[in-house]
C-alpha positions as CSV (number, residue, x, y, z in Angstrom):
1,M,0.8,14.6,19.7
2,L,3.3,16.0,17.2
3,I,1.2,14.9,14.2
4,L,-1.8,16.6,15.8
5,L,0.2,19.8,16.1
6,I,1.3,19.6,12.5
7,A,-2.2,19.0,11.3
8,Y,-3.4,22.0,13.4
9,L,-0.7,24.3,12.0
10,G,-1.4,23.1,8.5
11,G,-5.0,24.1,9.0
12,V,-3.9,27.6,10.3
13,L,-2.0,28.1,7.0
14,T,-5.0,27.1,4.9
15,I,-6.2,30.7,5.0
16,L,-3.2,31.6,2.7
17,S,-4.5,29.1,0.1
18,P,-6.8,30.1,-2.8
19,C,-9.1,27.2,-1.9
20,I,-10.3,29.1,1.2
21,L,-11.7,31.9,-0.9
22,P,-15.2,30.5,-1.7
23,V,-16.0,30.2,2.0
24,L,-14.9,33.7,3.0
25,P,-18.2,35.5,2.0
26,F,-20.1,33.2,4.4
27,V,-17.6,33.6,7.2
28,F,-17.6,37.4,7.0
29,A,-21.4,37.6,6.5
30,R,-21.8,37.9,10.2
31,A,-18.7,39.9,11.0
32,D,-20.9,42.7,12.3
33,R,-22.5,40.5,14.9
34,P,-21.2,39.3,18.3
35,F,-18.5,36.7,17.9
36,R,-19.5,34.5,20.8
37,S,-23.1,34.1,19.7
38,H,-22.6,34.1,15.9
39,G,-19.0,33.8,14.7
40,L,-18.0,31.0,17.1
41,P,-21.0,28.7,16.5
42,M,-20.6,29.2,12.8
43,L,-16.9,28.2,12.9
44,I,-17.6,25.2,15.2
45,G,-20.3,24.0,12.7
46,M,-17.8,24.5,9.8
47,A,-15.1,22.5,11.6
48,L,-17.4,19.6,12.5
49,A,-19.0,19.4,9.0
50,F,-15.6,19.4,7.4
51,A,-14.2,16.7,9.7
52,A,-17.2,14.5,9.0
53,I,-17.1,14.9,5.2
54,A,-13.3,14.4,5.2
55,T,-13.7,11.3,7.3
56,L,-16.1,9.9,4.8
57,A,-13.4,10.7,2.1
58,A,-10.9,8.8,4.2
59,V,-13.2,5.8,4.3
60,G,-13.7,6.1,0.5
61,G,-10.0,6.3,0.1
62,G,-9.6,2.9,1.6
63,W,-12.3,1.7,-0.8
64,V,-10.6,3.2,-3.8
65,V,-7.4,1.2,-3.0
66,T,-9.4,-2.0,-3.3
67,L,-11.4,-1.2,-6.3
68,N,-12.3,-3.9,-8.8
69,E,-12.3,-3.1,-12.5
70,Y,-15.9,-1.6,-12.4
71,G,-15.1,0.5,-9.4
72,R,-11.9,1.7,-11.0
73,H,-13.8,3.0,-13.9
74,A,-16.3,4.7,-11.6
75,A,-13.4,6.3,-9.7
76,I,-11.8,7.6,-12.9
77,A,-15.2,9.1,-13.9
78,V,-15.5,10.9,-10.5
79,L,-11.9,12.2,-10.8
80,A,-12.6,13.4,-14.4
81,L,-15.7,15.3,-13.2
82,F,-13.7,16.9,-10.4
83,G,-11.1,18.0,-12.9
84,V,-13.7,19.5,-15.2
85,T,-15.3,21.4,-12.4
86,L,-11.9,22.9,-11.6
87,L,-11.3,23.8,-15.2
88,F,-14.7,25.3,-15.8
89,P,-15.9,27.2,-12.7
90,G,-19.4,27.7,-14.3
91,L,-20.1,24.0,-14.0
92,A,-18.8,23.9,-10.4
93,D,-21.1,26.8,-9.6
94,R,-24.1,25.0,-11.1
95,L,-23.3,21.8,-9.2
96,S,-22.8,23.6,-5.9
97,R,-25.7,26.0,-6.4
98,P,-28.1,24.2,-3.9
99,L,-25.5,24.4,-1.1
100,V,-24.6,28.0,-2.0
101,A,-28.3,29.0,-1.9
102,L,-28.7,27.3,1.5
103,G,-25.7,29.2,2.7
104,L,-27.0,32.5,1.5
105,R,-30.4,31.9,3.1
106,L,-28.7,31.1,6.4
107,A,-26.4,34.1,6.1
108,E,-29.4,36.4,5.5
109,S,-31.3,34.9,8.5
110,Q,-32.1,37.5,11.1
111,H,-32.5,34.9,13.9
112,D,-30.3,35.7,16.8
113,G,-30.1,32.2,18.2
114,V,-27.1,29.9,18.0
115,F,-28.7,27.3,15.7
116,S,-28.8,29.6,12.6
117,P,-25.0,30.4,12.6
118,L,-24.3,26.8,13.5
119,L,-26.2,25.6,10.3
120,L,-24.4,28.3,8.3
121,G,-21.1,26.8,9.5
122,V,-22.2,23.3,8.5
123,G,-23.0,24.5,5.0
124,T,-19.7,26.4,4.8
125,G,-17.9,23.2,5.9
126,L,-19.5,21.3,3.1
127,L,-18.3,23.9,0.5
128,W,-14.8,23.8,2.0
129,A,-14.4,20.0,2.2
130,P,-12.9,19.6,-1.3
131,C,-10.0,21.9,-0.3
132,A,-7.2,19.5,0.5
133,G,-3.5,20.5,1.0
134,P,-0.5,18.2,1.5
135,I,-1.1,17.8,5.2
136,L,-4.7,16.9,4.7
137,G,-3.6,14.6,1.9
138,L,-1.2,12.9,4.3
139,I,-4.0,12.3,6.7
140,L,-6.4,10.9,4.1
141,T,-3.7,8.7,2.6
142,G,-2.8,7.3,6.0
143,A,-6.5,6.6,6.6
144,A,-6.7,4.8,3.2
145,L,-3.7,2.6,4.0
146,N,-4.4,1.9,7.6
147,G,-8.2,2.2,7.7
148,A,-10.3,5.2,8.9
149,S,-10.4,5.4,12.6
150,A,-11.1,7.8,15.6
151,G,-7.5,8.9,15.3
152,T,-8.0,9.9,11.7
153,S,-11.1,11.9,12.6
154,L,-9.2,13.6,15.4
155,L,-6.4,14.6,13.0
156,L,-9.0,16.0,10.6
157,L,-10.7,17.9,13.4
158,A,-7.3,19.3,14.4
159,Y,-6.8,20.5,10.8
160,A,-10.3,22.0,10.7
161,A,-9.7,23.7,14.0
162,G,-6.5,25.3,12.7
163,A,-8.3,26.7,9.7
164,C,-11.1,28.0,11.9
165,T,-8.5,29.6,14.3
166,S,-7.2,31.7,11.4
167,L,-10.7,32.7,10.3
168,A,-11.6,33.5,13.9
169,A,-8.6,35.8,14.1
170,A,-9.7,37.4,10.9
171,L,-13.2,38.0,12.2
172,L,-11.9,39.5,15.5
173,F,-9.0,41.5,14.3
174,G,-8.9,41.8,10.5
175,G,-11.8,43.2,8.7
176,R,-9.4,44.3,6.0
177,L,-8.3,40.8,5.3
178,L,-11.3,40.1,3.1
179,S,-10.4,42.9,0.7
180,V,-6.8,41.6,0.6
181,M,-7.9,38.1,-0.2
182,K,-10.3,39.3,-2.9
183,R,-7.4,40.8,-4.8
184,S,-5.9,37.3,-5.1
185,L,-9.0,35.9,-6.8
186,P,-7.7,36.2,-10.4
187,T,-4.5,34.4,-9.4
188,G,-6.6,31.8,-7.5
189,E,-8.7,31.2,-10.6
190,W,-5.7,30.5,-12.7
191,V,-4.3,28.1,-10.1
192,R,-7.7,26.4,-10.0
193,R,-7.7,25.9,-13.7
194,A,-4.2,24.6,-13.8
195,A,-5.1,22.1,-11.1
196,G,-8.1,21.0,-13.2
197,A,-5.9,20.4,-16.2
198,A,-3.5,18.4,-14.1
199,V,-6.3,16.3,-12.8
200,L,-7.5,15.5,-16.3
201,V,-4.0,14.6,-17.4
202,G,-3.7,12.3,-14.4
203,V,-7.1,10.7,-15.2
204,G,-6.0,10.1,-18.8
205,A,-2.8,8.5,-17.5
206,I,-4.7,6.2,-15.1
207,A,-7.3,5.3,-17.7
208,A,-4.4,4.3,-20.1
209,G,-2.8,2.3,-17.4
210,L,0.5,4.3,-17.6
211,D,1.1,4.1,-13.9
212,T,-0.7,1.8,-11.5
213,G,0.6,3.8,-8.5
214,L,-0.5,7.2,-9.9
215,L,-3.9,7.3,-8.3
216,A,-2.3,7.0,-4.8
217,R,0.2,9.8,-5.6
218,L,-2.1,12.2,-7.5
219,S,-2.3,15.6,-5.7
220,V,-4.8,18.1,-6.7
221,G,-4.6,20.6,-3.8
222,T,-3.5,24.1,-4.4
223,T,-1.8,25.2,-1.2
224,S,0.9,27.5,0.0
225,A,4.6,26.7,0.1
226,L,4.6,27.3,3.8
227,E,2.2,24.4,4.4
228,Q,4.4,22.1,2.2
229,A,7.5,23.2,4.1
230,L,5.7,22.3,7.4
231,L,4.8,18.9,6.0
232,E,8.5,18.1,5.2
233,K,9.4,18.7,8.9
234,I,7.8,15.4,9.8
235,E,8.3,11.9,8.4
236,R,5.2,9.8,9.2
237,P,6.0,6.1,8.6
238,K,3.8,4.3,6.1
239,P,2.6,0.8,6.6
240,Q,5.3,-0.8,4.5
241,P,6.7,-4.2,5.0
242,G,10.3,-5.1,5.6
243,R,11.9,-8.3,4.4
244,A,14.5,-10.7,5.5
245,D,17.0,-12.7,3.6
246,T,17.4,-16.5,3.8
247,S,20.1,-16.2,6.5
248,G,17.3,-15.3,8.9
249,R,18.4,-11.7,9.3
250,Q,15.4,-9.5,9.7
251,D,14.8,-6.0,8.4
252,Q,12.4,-3.9,10.5
253,D,10.3,-1.3,8.7
254,A,7.3,0.3,10.3
255,G,6.5,-2.9,12.2
256,F,6.4,-5.2,9.1
257,V,8.9,-8.0,8.7
258,R,9.5,-10.4,5.9
259,T,11.1,-13.4,7.6
260,A,12.8,-16.1,5.7
261,A,13.0,-19.1,8.0
262,A,12.1,-20.5,11.4
263,A,14.8,-22.5,13.1
264,P,15.4,-25.8,11.3
265,E,14.2,-28.9,13.1
266,P,15.9,-32.0,11.8
267,S,14.2,-34.2,14.4
268,M,11.2,-33.4,16.6
269,A,10.2,-34.5,20.0
270,P,6.5,-34.9,20.6
271,V,4.9,-31.4,20.6
272,R,3.7,-30.2,23.9
273,K,0.0,-29.2,24.2
274,P,-0.1,-25.6,22.9
275,G,-1.5,-22.9,25.1
276,V,-4.1,-20.3,24.3
277,E,-2.8,-17.1,22.6
278,G,-6.1,-15.4,22.0
279,D,-9.4,-15.6,20.1
280,F,-9.9,-16.0,16.4
281,P,-10.0,-12.4,15.1
282,S,-12.6,-11.2,12.6
283,L,-12.1,-11.8,8.9
284,A,-14.6,-9.1,7.9
285,G,-11.8,-6.8,6.7
286,A,-11.3,-8.9,3.5
287,T,-12.0,-6.9,0.4
288,E,-12.7,-10.0,-1.7
289,W,-12.5,-13.8,-1.4
290,I,-11.0,-16.3,-3.9
291,N,-12.0,-20.0,-4.0
292,S,-14.7,-19.4,-1.3
293,P,-17.6,-17.3,-0.2
294,P,-16.7,-15.0,2.7
295,L,-15.8,-16.9,5.8
296,T,-16.3,-16.0,9.5
297,P,-14.8,-17.3,12.7
298,E,-18.4,-18.2,13.8
299,A,-19.0,-20.3,10.7
300,L,-15.7,-22.0,11.1
301,R,-16.4,-23.1,14.7
302,G,-15.8,-26.8,15.0
303,K,-13.0,-26.7,12.4
304,V,-9.3,-26.5,12.9
305,V,-8.1,-23.5,11.0
306,L,-4.6,-22.7,9.7
307,V,-4.3,-19.0,8.7
308,D,-1.4,-18.1,6.4
309,F,-0.4,-14.5,5.8
310,W,1.4,-14.2,2.4
311,T,1.8,-12.1,-0.7
312,Y,2.4,-13.5,-4.1
313,S,5.7,-11.8,-4.9
314,C,7.4,-13.0,-1.7
315,I,9.8,-15.9,-2.3
316,N,9.6,-17.0,1.3
317,C,5.8,-17.2,1.0
318,L,6.0,-19.1,-2.2
319,R,8.2,-21.7,-0.8
320,T,5.7,-22.6,2.0
321,L,2.9,-23.2,-0.6
322,P,3.7,-26.9,-1.2
323,Y,3.3,-27.6,2.5
324,L,0.0,-25.6,2.7
325,R,-1.5,-27.4,-0.3
326,A,-0.4,-30.8,1.1
327,W,-1.8,-30.1,4.5
328,A,-5.1,-28.8,3.1
329,Q,-5.5,-32.0,1.0
330,K,-4.3,-34.5,3.6
331,Y,-6.5,-33.2,6.5
332,K,-9.5,-31.8,4.6
333,D,-11.7,-34.7,5.6
334,A,-10.5,-34.5,9.2
335,G,-11.8,-31.0,9.6
336,L,-8.8,-28.7,8.7
337,V,-9.5,-25.5,6.8
338,V,-6.5,-23.6,5.4
339,I,-7.0,-19.9,4.7
340,G,-4.5,-17.7,2.9
341,V,-4.7,-14.0,3.8
342,H,-3.1,-12.1,1.0
343,S,-1.7,-8.9,2.5
344,P,0.1,-7.0,-0.4
345,E,3.3,-5.1,-0.5
346,F,3.4,-3.6,-3.9
347,A,0.7,-1.6,-5.7
348,F,0.1,-4.3,-8.3
349,E,-0.5,-6.9,-5.6
350,K,-3.6,-5.0,-4.6
351,R,-5.4,-5.7,-7.9
352,A,-7.8,-8.6,-7.4
353,A,-7.3,-9.8,-11.0
354,N,-3.6,-10.1,-10.4
355,V,-4.1,-12.2,-7.2
356,R,-6.7,-14.4,-8.9
357,Q,-4.3,-15.1,-11.7
358,A,-1.4,-15.8,-9.3
359,T,-3.5,-18.2,-7.2
360,K,-4.5,-20.1,-10.3
361,E,-0.9,-20.3,-11.6
362,L,0.4,-21.3,-8.1
363,G,-2.1,-24.1,-7.8
364,I,-3.9,-22.7,-4.7
365,D,-7.4,-24.1,-4.3
366,F,-7.9,-23.3,-0.6
367,P,-9.8,-20.0,0.4
368,V,-7.8,-16.8,0.0
369,A,-8.9,-13.5,1.6
370,L,-7.7,-10.3,0.0
371,D,-6.5,-8.1,2.9
372,N,-5.7,-5.0,0.9
373,D,-6.4,-2.7,3.9
374,F,-4.3,-4.8,6.3
375,K,-7.4,-5.0,8.6
376,I,-7.1,-8.8,9.1
377,W,-3.3,-8.4,9.6
378,R,-3.9,-5.8,12.3
379,G,-6.6,-8.0,13.9
380,F,-4.0,-10.8,14.4
381,D,-1.4,-8.2,15.4
382,N,0.8,-9.9,12.7
383,Q,4.4,-9.0,12.2
384,A,5.7,-11.0,9.2
385,W,5.4,-12.7,5.9
386,P,4.9,-15.7,5.8
387,A,3.1,-16.3,9.1
388,F,1.1,-19.3,10.3
389,Y,-1.6,-19.1,12.9
390,F,-3.2,-22.3,14.3
391,I,-6.7,-22.0,15.5
392,D,-8.5,-24.8,17.4
393,A,-12.1,-26.0,17.0
394,Q,-13.3,-23.7,19.7
395,G,-12.0,-20.6,17.9
396,R,-8.9,-20.0,19.9
397,I,-5.4,-19.2,18.6
398,R,-3.2,-22.0,20.0
399,H,0.1,-21.5,18.2
400,H,1.9,-19.3,15.6
401,Q,5.2,-19.3,13.8
402,F,6.9,-17.0,11.3
403,G,9.0,-17.9,8.3
404,E,10.0,-20.9,6.3
405,N,10.9,-24.3,7.8
406,G,9.5,-25.6,11.1
407,Y,7.1,-27.7,8.9
408,E,7.4,-30.8,11.1
409,K,6.4,-28.9,14.2
410,A,3.6,-27.2,12.3
411,E,2.1,-30.5,11.2
412,Q,2.4,-31.9,14.8
413,V,0.4,-28.9,16.1
414,L,-2.2,-29.5,13.4
415,Q,-2.5,-33.1,14.4
416,Q,-2.7,-32.2,18.1
417,L,-5.6,-29.7,17.4
418,L,-7.4,-32.2,15.2
419,R,-7.2,-34.9,17.9
420,E,-8.6,-32.4,20.5
421,A,-11.5,-31.9,18.1
422,G,-12.3,-35.6,18.2
423,Q,-10.3,-37.0,15.3
424,R,-8.7,-40.3,16.1
425,D,-7.5,-42.0,12.9
426,L,-4.9,-39.5,11.8
427,P,-1.9,-40.7,9.7
428,S,1.3,-40.5,11.7
429,D,3.5,-39.7,8.7
430,R,4.5,-36.2,7.7
431,V,4.1,-34.6,4.3
432,A,7.2,-34.1,2.2
433,P,6.3,-32.1,-0.9
434,K,8.9,-31.1,-3.5
435,G,8.2,-27.7,-4.8
436,Q,9.3,-26.7,-8.3
437,G,10.6,-23.4,-9.6
438,T,10.0,-20.5,-7.2
439,Q,8.3,-22.9,-4.8
440,A,11.4,-25.1,-4.4
441,A,13.0,-25.2,-1.0
442,A,15.9,-22.8,-0.2
443,G,19.4,-24.0,-0.5
444,P,21.2,-25.7,2.4
445,E,23.8,-22.8,2.6
446,L,22.9,-19.4,3.9
447,A,22.5,-16.6,1.4
448,M,25.0,-13.8,2.0
449,S,23.0,-11.3,-0.1
450,G,19.8,-9.8,1.3
451,E,16.6,-8.4,0.1
452,T,17.3,-5.3,-2.1
453,Y,14.7,-2.8,-3.3
454,V,15.1,-1.1,-6.6
455,G,12.6,1.7,-5.9
456,A,13.9,5.0,-4.5
457,E,12.0,4.7,-1.3
458,R,14.0,1.9,0.2
459,A,16.9,1.4,-2.2
460,N,20.3,0.5,-0.7
461,G,23.6,-0.6,-2.0
462,F,23.2,1.4,-5.2
463,A,26.6,2.1,-6.9
464,S,26.0,4.0,-10.2
465,P,27.9,7.3,-10.3
466,G,25.8,10.2,-9.1
467,G,23.4,8.1,-7.1
468,L,19.7,7.5,-7.7
469,V,17.7,10.3,-9.4
470,S,14.1,10.0,-8.1
471,G,11.0,10.8,-10.1
472,R,12.4,11.7,-13.5
473,A,14.2,10.1,-16.5
474,H,17.9,9.8,-16.1
475,V,20.7,8.0,-18.0
476,Y,22.8,5.9,-15.6
477,Q,26.3,4.5,-16.0
478,R,27.5,1.3,-14.5
479,P,30.7,1.6,-12.5
480,A,33.8,-0.2,-13.5
481,A,33.5,-2.7,-10.6
482,L,30.9,-3.7,-8.0
483,R,31.5,-4.9,-4.5
484,T,29.5,-7.8,-3.1
485,N,25.8,-6.7,-2.5
486,Q,26.2,-3.6,-4.6
487,W,24.0,-3.0,-7.7
488,A,23.8,-0.5,-10.5
489,L,21.6,0.7,-13.3
490,A,22.8,1.4,-16.9
491,G,20.8,3.2,-19.6
492,D,17.7,5.4,-19.4
493,W,15.6,4.8,-16.3
494,T,12.9,6.5,-14.3
495,V,13.2,5.5,-10.6
496,E,10.0,5.8,-8.7
497,P,9.3,5.2,-5.0
498,E,8.7,1.4,-5.3
499,R,10.1,0.6,-8.7
500,A,12.4,1.6,-11.6
501,V,11.0,1.7,-15.2
502,S,13.2,1.4,-18.2
503,N,12.6,4.2,-20.8
504,G,14.2,2.5,-23.8
505,A,15.5,-0.8,-25.1
506,N,18.8,-2.3,-23.8
507,A,18.5,-0.8,-20.3
508,R,20.4,-2.9,-17.8
509,I,20.8,-3.8,-14.1
510,A,23.9,-5.4,-12.6
511,Y,24.2,-7.0,-9.1
512,R,27.2,-8.7,-7.4
513,F,25.6,-11.3,-5.2
514,Q,26.4,-14.4,-3.1
515,A,23.6,-16.9,-2.9
516,R,22.4,-20.0,-4.7
517,D,19.3,-18.4,-6.2
518,L,18.5,-14.9,-7.5
519,H,15.0,-13.7,-8.0
520,L,13.7,-10.3,-9.2
521,V,10.2,-8.9,-9.0
522,L,9.4,-7.6,-12.4
523,G,6.5,-6.3,-14.5
524,P,5.9,-5.8,-18.2
525,A,5.4,-2.5,-20.0
526,A,2.5,-0.3,-18.7
527,D,0.3,-1.2,-21.6
528,G,0.8,-4.9,-20.8
529,K,3.2,-5.5,-23.7
530,P,5.7,-8.3,-22.8
531,V,9.3,-7.3,-22.3
532,R,12.1,-9.6,-23.5
533,F,15.3,-9.9,-21.5
534,R,18.6,-11.7,-21.2
535,V,20.5,-12.7,-18.1
536,L,24.3,-13.2,-17.9
537,V,26.3,-14.5,-14.9
538,D,29.9,-13.4,-14.8
539,G,29.5,-12.2,-18.4
540,K,28.3,-15.5,-19.8
541,A,25.1,-17.4,-20.4
542,P,24.0,-19.2,-17.2
543,L,23.7,-22.6,-18.9
544,A,22.9,-25.2,-16.1
545,D,22.6,-22.4,-13.5
546,H,19.6,-20.8,-15.2
547,G,16.5,-20.1,-13.2
548,A,12.9,-21.4,-13.8
549,D,12.0,-18.2,-15.8
550,T,15.1,-18.3,-18.1
551,D,16.6,-20.7,-20.6
552,E,20.2,-21.9,-20.7
553,Q,21.2,-18.9,-22.7
554,G,19.6,-16.6,-20.2
555,Y,16.7,-15.5,-22.3
556,G,13.2,-14.9,-20.8
557,T,10.1,-12.8,-21.2
558,I,8.2,-10.6,-18.6
559,E,4.5,-11.2,-19.1
560,A,3.0,-10.3,-15.7
561,Q,3.9,-8.5,-12.5
562,K,5.4,-11.2,-10.3
563,L,8.6,-12.7,-8.9
564,Y,10.9,-14.2,-11.5
565,Q,13.5,-16.8,-10.7
566,L,16.5,-15.8,-12.9
567,V,19.4,-17.8,-11.4
568,R,19.4,-21.2,-9.7
569,Q,23.0,-22.4,-9.3
570,Q,24.0,-26.0,-8.9
571,K,25.8,-24.9,-5.8
572,N,26.4,-21.8,-3.7
573,G,30.0,-20.7,-4.0
574,N,31.8,-17.4,-4.4
575,D,30.1,-14.1,-5.3
576,R,28.9,-13.8,-8.9
577,L,28.1,-10.8,-11.1
578,F,24.5,-10.9,-12.3
579,E,23.5,-8.8,-15.3
580,I,20.1,-8.4,-16.9
581,E,19.5,-6.6,-20.1
582,F,15.9,-5.6,-21.1
583,L,15.7,-5.9,-24.9
584,D,12.4,-3.9,-25.0
585,S,11.4,-0.7,-23.2
586,G,9.0,-0.4,-20.3
587,A,10.4,-3.0,-18.0
588,Q,9.4,-2.5,-14.3
589,A,11.9,-3.7,-11.6
590,Y,10.9,-3.8,-7.9
591,A,13.1,-5.9,-5.7
592,F,15.8,-8.6,-5.6
593,T,15.5,-11.7,-3.3
594,F,18.0,-14.4,-2.8
595,G,18.5,-17.9,-1.3
């Protein structure tokens, strides 16, 4: 209810924004006629048309998030055209001339019925739809991330109703308002042109690949400070995942949990026949399929299906892959189908090309559904990465488990479901794969350091003097000492919501940790140029404690956006001081994981 009120009040304040100016002539065209029979129907039509068009924009926003390369170029072209129309009003006038002509004909209509003003309102709503302030942007962004829904349309309608309330008040009580607003037209024109220039600069940055997250953060609305202040009064949670460290501690964040381990099971009693937890949800929300044509629950009927929710920068997910591959191979002829549902966390994990490359490098040959909109995730009411869902041959969910370990029980459930489907000659042994590098099993001792984000949105434990400076370049100093689980930046960095980007060579990160392994999600320079780095542990080369992505002297290279294993100690002892120096500029750092 609160967000509906905020959306409504945001719409009320839209009348103070220059973007409302083009629709005012149509609104006041019938100011001399009865409000109930002319003004009110027109405003209703305007609100309905705006909500409908903005809902389509919300649907399109979700599509933009999942664009392949061709779609990305098309989206850039559309943004460029929009920027040009803001910069050159004459072009915008020519493009909108058919709608304006329709609006004028409707405005000049002498019919006294309700239908004519209603149509005038529809035409006015079409002209107004491109006017989007921060609150409307919040609604559309939420729809793009969570999927357009009836709730989204209701919020858009509340926003439109707020704007129409202001216009209704102007019609009823303020004939002089039009003359006041007209005096702001020159200022509004300059604001419009500035917004157009900003859009074109943003388009250039996106086309050059300077910031993969820029498209989601680009704002082109020209709205009042009052509306922005209203927006800051509410913090609407975004669908962002939480993580957990290998000790099993879980971090809750907006309903998403990254969980490290199910309870270890050194010896297993025979598994009880699992009950029914629900029906196999739809897979139609996948934006793309890898290693397979699109699959459906109906087409999979008769098969036993194991659905794994994962994302390729998640260390806990990576360590389950040897078991998933082994099960897929061992029970393929018995009727098992393993499906990986890739539900991304970071912006770079939404790019299909990145996921395709990751699945190839990780040796994944079973079907993978790209769940960029989290539609499949929500269909399963999932709560964690990694998560296994076991589905029988009749299309029913019979068991689920979150996290690493629990592999013996998982295989027993698979065998039970396969026997129920009619398989009799199943091997009694259990798979025992040995993962390498980032896919190797976690150490026997619990990690005392937990998941740590480097981006400003969820950073914790930061110890550089002065704290994080978000959104602009800043030169950081490393403190003289770090306590366990504290980290610091040194050198010139720009800290963004989900990452930190080094602005020059020799930028550094330090972290005092206690765990066997240390991983860091990293990316190369924005133009794809590799970034060289060197790792030190307690001020020395790691030698035998180096990770899979470094050599004994600690040297390595960032060539792709993924998780890098930088330290793998022979044993887990006292806390250690980790340092990484980026020898080239442009390094992107996202999150530490341990264990």
